[in-house]
C-alpha positions in Angstrom: 26.9 -22.6 23.9 27.6 -20.9 20.6 24.4 -22.3 19.2 22.4 -20.7 22.0 24.1 -17.4 21.3 23.3 -17.7 17.6 19.7 -18.6 18.3 19.3 -15.7 20.7 20.9 -13.3 18.2 18.7 -14.6 15.5 15.6 -14.3 17.7 16.6 -10.8 18.6 16.9 -9.9 14.9 13.5 -11.5 14.2 12.0 -9.4 16.9 13.6 -6.2 15.5 12.3 -7.1 12.0 8.8 -7.7 13.3 8.8 -4.4 15.1 10.2 -2.5 12.1 7.6 -4.2 9.8 4.8 -3.1 12.2 6.1 0.5 12.2 6.2 0.5 8.4 2.7 -0.8 8.3 1.5 2.0 10.6 3.4 4.6 8.6 1.6 3.5 5.4 -1.5 5.4 6.7 0.3 8.7 6.0 1.3 7.8 2.4 -1.4 8.8 -0.1 -1.9 8.2 -3.8 -4.5 9.8 -6.1 -6.0 8.2 -9.2 -8.2 9.7 -11.8 -11.0 8.3 -14.0 -13.0 9.9 -16.8 -10.2 12.3 -17.7 -9.9 13.7 -14.2 -13.7 14.0 -13.7 -13.4 11.5 -10.7 -10.4 11.7 -8.4 -9.9 9.0 -5.7 -7.3 9.3 -2.9 -6.2 6.2 -1.0 -3.6 5.7 1.6 -0.8 3.0 1.8 -3.1 0.9 3.9 -5.3 0.6 0.9 -8.1 2.7 2.4 -10.0 5.2 0.3 -9.6 8.6 2.1 -11.5 10.9 -0.4 -13.4 11.0 -3.6 -13.8 14.1 -5.7 -16.5 14.3 -8.4 -16.7 17.1 -11.0 -20.3 18.4 -11.3 -20.3 17.9 -15.1 -20.1 14.1 -14.7 -23.3 14.0 -12.5 -26.1 13.3 -14.9 -29.3 12.0 -13.3 -30.1 10.4 -16.7 -26.8 8.4 -16.7 -26.1 7.2 -13.2 -24.4 4.1 -14.6 -21.6 6.2 -16.1 -21.0 7.8 -12.7 -21.0 4.5 -11.0 -18.6 3.0 -13.5 -16.2 6.0 -13.2 -16.2 5.7 -9.4 -15.5 2.0 -9.5 -12.7 2.6 -12.0 -11.2 5.4 -9.9 -11.4 3.4 -6.7 -9.8 0.3 -8.2 -7.0 2.3 -9.8 -6.3 4.1 -6.5 -6.3 0.9 -4.5 -4.0 -0.7 -7.1 -1.5 2.2 -6.8 -1.7 2.1 -3.0 -1.0 -1.7 -3.0 2.2 -1.0 -5.1 3.3 1.7 -2.7 2.7 -0.6 0.3 4.6 -3.5 -1.3 7.5 -1.2 -2.1 7.7 0.1 1.5 7.4 -3.3 3.1 10.0 -4.7 0.7 12.4 -1.9 1.6 11.9 -2.6 5.3 12.2 -6.4 5.0 15.2 -6.0 2.7 17.2 -4.2 5.4 17.1 -7.4 7.5 17.9 -9.9 4.8 21.3 -11.1 3.4 22.6 -9.2 0.4 21.1 -10.6 -2.9 18.1 -12.2 -1.2 14.8 -11.2 -2.9 12.2 -10.1 -0.3 9.6 -11.1 -2.9 10.3 -14.7 -2.0 8.8 -14.0 1.4 5.4 -13.2 -0.1 5.6 -9.5 0.8 
């Protein structure tokens, strides 16, 4: 009988954790990071769900004779913003998962 209660308790905790992780995932949409490339000539904003939400380009960097430079700067800015967003997302998910784990357990072991 005690095993059934322990299993029910563990199942309830797993359901709570799943719900909290889902809520955290949803809240990542409201967290933003902004990365710059080309000394601030390109600014890319992404959210915690790793979606680009805006790109700002200074007029000075737009040279019809050098489109490749503009393309490279945009790619660099987007990649940097997405990397920063991934770090923020991992931190938030790790915090959430950690609140359900035993003390000293590394949530990184869960592949989060």
